N, C-alpha and C positions, 0 to 999 in steps of 0.2 A: 275276449279281446283284452290284452294287457295294456298297461299305461302307455308304453311306447307305440303300440299299434294304434291306440286311440289318437295320440298326438299326430302320428303319420297320416291317419285317415282325415283328421281335421285340417291338416296342412294341405292335403290333396284337394279337399273341397274349396278351401280358400284360394288356392292356385287356380282352380277351374273357374271360380266366380270372377277372379281378377282378369283372366283371359277373356271371359265373356264380356266384361265391362269395357275392356280395351277394344274388343272387336266392335261393340256397339258404338263406342265413341268414334272409332275410325269411320264407321259407316255413316254416322251423323255428320262428321266433318266432310266426307265425300259428297253426301247429299246436299249440304249447304253450299259446297264449292260448285257442284253441278248446277244448283239453282241460280247461283250468282252468274255463272257463265251464260245460262239460258236467258236470265233477265237482261243481261247486257246485250245479247243478240236481239231480244224483243225490242228493247229501247232503240237499237240501231234501225230496226225495221220500221218501228212506229214513227220515229223522228218527232218527239214531243214538241219541238220548238215551233212547229206550224199547226199543232192540234188545238182546236178550240173546244170541241165537244166530242164525246163518244157515246153512241147509243148501242145498247145490246138488244138483240132480238130475244124476246121471251114469249112465254105462253100467252101473255096478255097484251102483246104488242111490243113497242119499243120502250126501253128503260135506260135513262141516262146514267152513265157510270163514270167514275174517275179513271185516270191513267193507271193508278195503283190497282183498282179493281180489274181493269183490262189485263194487266200483267198477271194477276192471280188467275184470271180466266184462262189465259194462255197456259199457265203452269198446270192447271187442273186438266186441260185437254192432253197435255204431254204425259202427265203421270197416269191418267186414266188409260192411255194407250199401252203403257208399260205394265201396269199392275193388274188390270182386269181382263186381259185377253184369255179367252176360252176357246181352244180349237174346236172346230165343228166335227162331229162324228158322222161317219157315213154308214149306210147299210152294207151288209156283206156283199150284196149284189152290186157289181161295178159295171157301168157302161160308159162309153166314151163319146164325145169329150167330157171330161170331168175336171172341176177346179178343186185343187187341194190347197186350202188356205194355210199359210204358215204364220202370219201375224196380221193384226188388224187394230184399229183404234180410231181416234179422232185427231184432226190437225187443222191448222189454219193455213189457207193458201194466201198468196200475195194479194195485196189490195189492188183494186181496179177502180178508176174514177167512174162514178155512177150518176153524175149530174153534169149539167153545163156549168162552167165557171161564171160567176157574176162579179162585176167590177164596181167598186165604190169610187166614183170619180171626184168625190168631194175633196176640196183642197183645205177644208177646215178640219177641226177635230171631231167632226160628226161621225158617230158610228152608225152604220146602216144595218138594221135588222132585216134580213131577207129570208123569206120562205123558199126553199129549194126542193123541187120534186126530184126524187132519185129512185132508180130501179136497177135490179141486177138479176140475171138469170144464170143459174148454175146447173150444169149437166155433168155426166160422167166423163172421165178421161182415163185411157189405158195406154201404157207405154209401147204396146205393139199392136199391129193390126189383127183383128179377129173377125171370123165370119159370124153369121147369125146364130148358129148352133153353139159355137164357142162362147159368144157373149151370153147366151142363155145359161150355159154351164157356170159362168162366172156369177151371174145374177143369183142363181140357186145356191152356189157354194160359199158366198160371202157370209160373214158372221152376223152382220146387221141386216135389217130389212132394206132391200134395194129400192131406191127411189129414182125415177127418171128426172127430167129437167124440172127444176123448181125455181119460182120467181119470188123475189121480195121487193116490195115497193113502199114508199112512204114520202111524206112531205115534212121536212124538218126545218127549223130556223137556225140561222147562223149570223153572228154579229161580225160584220166586215169592217175593219178599220179603213180610214181614208186612204185612197190610192192603193188599195189591196184587192186581190181576187179572193173569192170565197167559193168553196165547192165541197162535195161529199165524195168519199171513197167507200167501198164496201169490201170487207175482208170475210170471205165465206169460211165457215167452219164446216168441214166435210168429214165423211168417213173415208178411211183408206184401208186397203187390203193388199197383201203381198203373198204370192204363192206360186204354185206350179199348175199350169194348164196341161192336163194329161190328155194326150191325143191317141187316137186309135180308130179301128174299124170295127164297129159293133162292140164285142167284148174283148177284142185283141188290142193290147197296148203296143203302140208304135213309137212313142217318144213324148217329150214334154218341153215346155218353154216357160220361162220365168215371166210372171205377170205382176205389174204394179198398177193398181187402179185406185182412183178416187171417185166418190159419188156423193150426191147431195145429202145433207142431214137436215131433216125438217123439224121445225119447232114452231108450235102455234100455227101450223098450216103454211108457214113460209120457210124460206131458206135461212138456216141458222147462220149467225155471224155478227159482225160489228159494222155499224155505220160510223164513219169518222169524218167530222167536219174540220176542214183545214182553211187557213188563210195565209196568203203570201203576196209579196209584191210581184212575184213572177207568175205568169199564166201557166197553168199545168198543161201537160201534153194531152 
């Protein structure tokens, strides 16, 4: 290789490295932008102005966390869904109905009130520390109606271990300001799956329909998710 060929070769390597660095930088910027958009969405859903405490379900019971930790928890669920999906492989023998999963992961569902609201009727500046019992039961949900054999095919075909209805319950404390209501909500963290339910008669394929399903995620024997303590001058629905 002569001098000019060496220079050309080195310039080619430098150019390739530069292109790779630009690509990585663009990806990083995009990821940061996507994170910011997602965090804004989470904050809108959480409405931090009325949050007093957040408890995370863990293997050892409930663990109090900050709003910042809750946001990180949301981001972890979202990224895990995108990065760690592994399609399920089937045996060569096919029988119907059969569920052909296309994507799966974890997600948070909308919060639901899981306790009665308590009111602090004090007209002074006395904060009322109240213990509130809360409970939530989570079951599966499918976007279309299915019969028992089709449901069984979905249960067998999903990528995570299928769990039926799961309950989580606890008694937690909340500090209620004067002339405010205090209550708990629960945001379940569930598995989701999307794919095609293949239909047929025996071994004969006849059609398919799109399925979107969520089903409970267990952690420490209870339904995974977040207990959120809220206070407000307005009584919740």
